C-alpha positions in Angstrom: 87.8 -2.4 -33.8 85.8 0.8 -33.4 82.0 0.3 -33.9 80.3 3.6 -34.2 76.5 3.8 -33.8 75.0 6.6 -35.9 72.8 9.1 -34.1 70.1 11.1 -35.9 67.4 13.4 -34.8 65.0 10.5 -34.5 67.3 8.7 -32.2 67.4 11.6 -29.8 63.6 11.7 -29.6 63.8 9.8 -26.4 61.2 8.4 -24.0 63.9 8.1 -21.3 63.6 7.0 -17.7 61.9 10.1 -16.2 61.3 10.9 -12.6 57.5 10.8 -13.0 57.5 7.2 -14.3 55.9 4.7 -11.9 56.3 0.9 -11.8 53.2 -1.1 -12.8 52.0 -3.0 -9.7 52.8 -6.7 -9.9 55.2 -6.3 -12.9 58.5 -6.4 -10.9 60.5 -9.5 -11.3 64.1 -10.6 -10.5 66.0 -12.2 -13.4 69.4 -13.1 -11.8 70.9 -9.9 -10.6 68.6 -7.8 -12.9 65.3 -6.2 -12.0 62.8 -6.2 -14.8 59.6 -4.2 -14.6 57.0 -2.3 -16.5 56.5 1.5 -16.0 53.7 3.9 -16.7 54.1 7.5 -17.7 52.8 10.4 -15.7 49.3 9.9 -17.1 49.2 6.3 -16.0 49.6 4.9 -19.6 52.1 2.1 -20.2 55.5 3.6 -21.3 58.1 0.9 -21.4 59.6 -2.3 -19.8 63.2 -2.3 -18.7 66.0 -4.4 -17.1 68.1 -2.6 -14.5 71.4 -3.6 -12.8 73.5 -1.7 -10.3 77.2 -1.2 -10.6 79.7 1.1 -8.9 77.1 3.5 -7.5 75.3 3.8 -10.9 72.6 1.8 -12.6 72.3 0.7 -16.2 68.8 0.4 -17.8 68.0 -1.5 -21.0 64.5 -1.1 -22.0 61.9 -1.4 -24.8 59.2 1.3 -25.2 55.5 0.9 -25.9 56.2 1.6 -29.5 58.9 -1.2 -29.7 62.1 0.9 -29.8 65.0 -0.1 -27.6 67.0 2.3 -25.4 69.9 2.3 -23.0 70.4 4.7 -20.1 72.3 5.2 -16.9 71.4 6.7 -13.5 73.7 8.0 -10.8 72.6 10.0 -7.7 75.9 11.8 -7.7 75.4 13.4 -11.2 74.1 16.9 -11.6 73.4 17.5 -15.3 71.1 20.2 -16.9 68.0 18.5 -18.2 68.1 18.2 -22.0 71.9 18.2 -22.1 73.6 16.0 -24.7 76.4 14.0 -23.0 79.0 12.1 -25.2 80.1 8.9 -23.7 81.8 5.7 -24.8 80.5 2.3 -23.9 82.9 -0.7 -23.9 81.5 -4.2 -24.1 84.3 -6.6 -23.5 86.8 -3.8 -24.6 85.0 -3.1 -27.9 84.1 0.7 -27.9 80.7 2.1 -28.8 80.7 5.9 -28.9 77.2 7.3 -28.0 75.6 10.7 -27.3 73.0 10.4 -24.5 70.5 13.0 -23.4 69.7 13.9 -19.8 66.0 13.4 -18.8 66.8 14.4 -15.2 69.9 15.7 -13.4 70.9 12.2 -12.5 69.8 10.2 -15.6 70.7 10.1 -19.3 69.6 7.8 -22.1 69.3 7.3 -25.8 67.3 5.2 -28.2 69.1 2.6 -30.2 68.9 2.9 -34.0 69.3 -0.9 -34.6 70.1 -4.0 -32.6 73.9 -3.8 -32.9 74.5 -2.7 -29.3 71.6 -4.7 -28.0 73.0 -7.9 -29.4 76.4 -7.1 -28.0 74.8 -6.5 -24.6 73.1 -9.9 -24.8 76.4 -11.7 -25.6 78.9 -9.7 -23.6 80.5 -10.3 -20.2 81.3 -6.8 -19.0 79.9 -3.3 -19.8 82.0 -0.2 -19.0 80.7 3.3 -19.2 83.3 6.0 -19.8 82.2 9.4 -18.8 85.1 11.8 -19.2 87.9 10.3 -17.1 85.5 8.2 -15.0 84.9 4.5 -15.8 82.0 2.6 -14.3 81.7 -1.2 -14.9 78.6 -3.5 -14.9 78.6 -7.2 -15.1 76.5 -8.5 -18.0 76.0 -11.9 -16.4 72.4 -12.9 -17.1 71.9 -10.0 -19.5 70.4 -12.2 -22.3 67.7 -13.6 -20.0 67.0 -10.1 -18.6 66.7 -8.5 -22.0 64.4 -11.4 -23.1 62.3 -10.8 -20.0 62.0 -7.1 -20.8 60.9 -7.9 -24.4 58.3 -10.3 -23.2 57.1 -7.7 -20.6 56.8 -5.1 -23.4 54.9 -7.5 -25.7 52.3 -8.2 -22.9 51.7 -4.7 -21.8 51.8 -3.2 -25.3 49.3 -5.7 -26.6 46.9 -5.1 -23.6 46.9 -1.3 -24.2 46.8 -1.2 -28.0 43.6 0.6 -29.2 41.2 -1.5 -31.3 41.5 -1.2 -35.0 39.0 1.2 -36.6 37.6 0.1 -39.9 37.4 2.7 -42.7 34.0 3.9 -43.8 32.4 1.7 -46.5 32.4 2.8 -50.0 29.0 3.7 -51.6 29.2 0.4 -53.6 29.9 -1.6 -50.5 27.2 0.1 -48.6 24.7 -1.0 -51.2 25.6 -4.6 -50.6 24.1 -6.7 -47.8 26.4 -7.0 -44.9 28.7 -10.0 -44.9 28.5 -12.5 -42.1 31.8 -12.3 -40.1 33.7 -15.5 -39.9 36.8 -16.5 -38.0 39.1 -19.0 -39.6 39.4 -22.2 -37.7 42.8 -23.0 -36.2 44.8 -25.8 -37.8 45.1 -28.7 -35.3 48.5 -29.1 -33.8 50.2 -32.0 -32.0 48.3 -33.0 -28.9 45.5 -30.6 -29.9 47.6 -27.5 -29.2 46.5 -24.2 -30.7 48.9 -23.0 -33.4 50.2 -20.2 -31.2 51.3 -22.7 -28.5 52.6 -25.1 -31.1 54.8 -22.3 -32.6 56.2 -21.6 -29.1 57.0 -25.2 -28.6 58.7 -25.4 -32.0 60.8 -22.4 -31.1 61.9 -24.1 -27.8 62.7 -27.3 -29.5 64.7 -25.4 -32.2 66.8 -23.8 -29.4 67.7 -27.3 -28.2 68.5 -28.6 -31.7 70.9 -25.6 -32.2 72.8 -26.8 -29.2 72.7 -30.4 -30.4 70.4 -31.4 -27.6 67.4 -33.6 -27.8 64.3 -31.9 -26.4 62.3 -33.8 -23.8 58.7 -35.0 -24.5 56.3 -32.1 -24.9 54.3 -33.3 -21.9 57.3 -32.6 -19.6 57.0 -28.8 -20.1 53.5 -28.1 -21.5 50.4 -28.4 -19.4 46.9 -28.3 -20.8 44.5 -27.0 -18.1 41.5 -24.8 -17.5 42.6 -21.6 -15.7 40.0 -19.0 -16.6 36.7 -20.8 -16.1 35.7 -20.2 -19.7 35.3 -23.9 -20.5 38.1 -23.7 -23.1 41.5 -25.3 -22.3 44.4 -23.1 -21.5 48.1 -23.9 -21.9 51.0 -23.4 -19.5 54.7 -23.7 -20.7 57.3 -24.2 -18.0 60.7 -23.7 -19.7 62.4 -25.0 -16.6 61.4 -28.5 -17.8 63.1 -28.0 -21.1 66.5 -26.8 -19.9 68.2 -27.2 -23.3 66.1 -24.2 -24.6 68.4 -21.9 -22.6 65.7 -19.9 -20.9 66.8 -20.6 -17.3 69.1 -18.6 -15.1 69.7 -17.2 -11.6 66.2 -15.6 -11.8 64.5 -19.0 -12.5 62.9 -20.2 -15.7 60.4 -18.5 -18.0 56.7 -19.4 -17.5 54.2 -18.6 -20.2 50.4 -18.9 -20.2 48.2 -19.0 -23.2 44.5 -18.6 -22.8 42.5 -20.8 -25.1 39.9 -19.2 -27.5 36.7 -20.6 -28.7 37.9 -20.7 -32.4 40.8 -23.0 -31.5 43.5 -20.3 -31.3 45.1 -19.1 -28.1 46.4 -15.7 -26.8 49.6 -15.3 -24.7 48.6 -13.3 -21.6 51.4 -14.0 -19.2 55.2 -14.4 -19.3 57.5 -14.2 -16.2 60.6 -15.8 -14.9 59.9 -17.9 -11.7 61.8 -20.0 -9.3 59.3 -22.9 -9.8 55.7 -23.7 -10.8 53.1 -25.6 -8.8 49.5 -26.2 -10.0 46.9 -26.6 -7.3 43.5 -27.4 -8.8 42.9 -24.6 -11.3 45.4 -22.1 -9.8 49.0 -21.7 -10.8 51.5 -20.8 -8.0 54.9 -19.4 -8.9 58.0 -19.5 -6.8 59.1 -15.9 -6.4 61.4 -13.6 -4.5 62.0 -9.9 -3.8 59.3 -7.4 -4.7 56.6 -10.0 -5.4 57.0 -11.4 -1.8 56.3 -8.1 -0.1 52.6 -8.4 -0.1 52.7 -10.0 3.4 52.4 -7.8 6.4 53.6 -10.6 8.6 57.1 -10.5 7.3 59.1 -7.2 7.0 60.4 -6.5 3.4 64.0 -6.5 4.7 63.7 -10.2 5.7 61.7 -11.3 2.7 63.6 -13.8 0.5 61.3 -16.2 -1.3 57.6 -17.0 -1.4 54.9 -18.6 -3.5 52.5 -16.3 -5.4 49.2 -17.4 -6.8 48.0 -16.1 -10.2 44.4 -14.9 -10.1 42.5 -14.5 -13.4 41.0 -11.1 -13.8 38.1 -11.4 -16.2 37.7 -7.7 -16.6 41.2 -7.0 -17.8 41.8 -10.5 -19.3 45.1 -10.8 -17.4 46.5 -12.8 -14.5 47.1 -10.7 -11.3 49.3 -11.6 -8.4 47.5 -12.9 -5.3 48.7 -12.7 -1.8 52.1 -14.5 -1.3 52.4 -17.4 1.0 55.3 -19.4 2.5 57.3 -16.2 2.8 60.8 -17.0 4.1 
């Protein structure tokens, strides 16, 4: 069956994978055979998060921009296209064809935004992706693609939220200006099981729902949710280690998803961290993540070529309200 994806002018207004994009330090993570990272544009502003995989001398990129749109692109050092050129291709996902027109952002890279989630859903569920460019076919395994795409989405949510400008209130009307200013109030959070903030309870409910869909009984909440102070604010924070709730389906070759919610004084919580890790260890008030690849290269004692795995501490940055990677240890 032929599935055609419509392309309009808006679709071709691409952000693309440009040569002047730069990875955000500390954002690179391995999810199975995929590399997931955040990238800034030439001005240093967050641009997108993407998942990349090599195949046959080319790379496929599946990413989500700061505005939330999804895109797919390909890079091959052997290509020599004119920048701005429209290139018709056909993608096959498990032999189902998807005709597309991609636009070149550099001589070696072309990409397109996706008008809906049709192709994205197929990429999550498929086993093999094939790029047909003229008479040349390049294949990419989609093993682990669902976890990689999920990781890219979580990456985008975190960085987009941290860079969103504060909302500006409209000027008051003359009638409102004549009234005495109201005292701002914040609604109290509704208590959740085990005292969890509603945001944490919602995430727990989602994980349990994944298990129920697969007819699995989720383990006790205490097996995968840890209540702990990590920021020194005096308000409890919450860590979710999905590796301890395997039936949720968020584990793979790149490890399991780890999420941290920072507790707020009003009883709510804000998710400030999400990354796939090979393991989690809590030492005092510091979280250590089992990592590998790029995140283990902060040690001068071990050359990058020999780096395989390590443990990375998460350091709370009060100024940015984020967790930064500390110096890796136990590099092997």
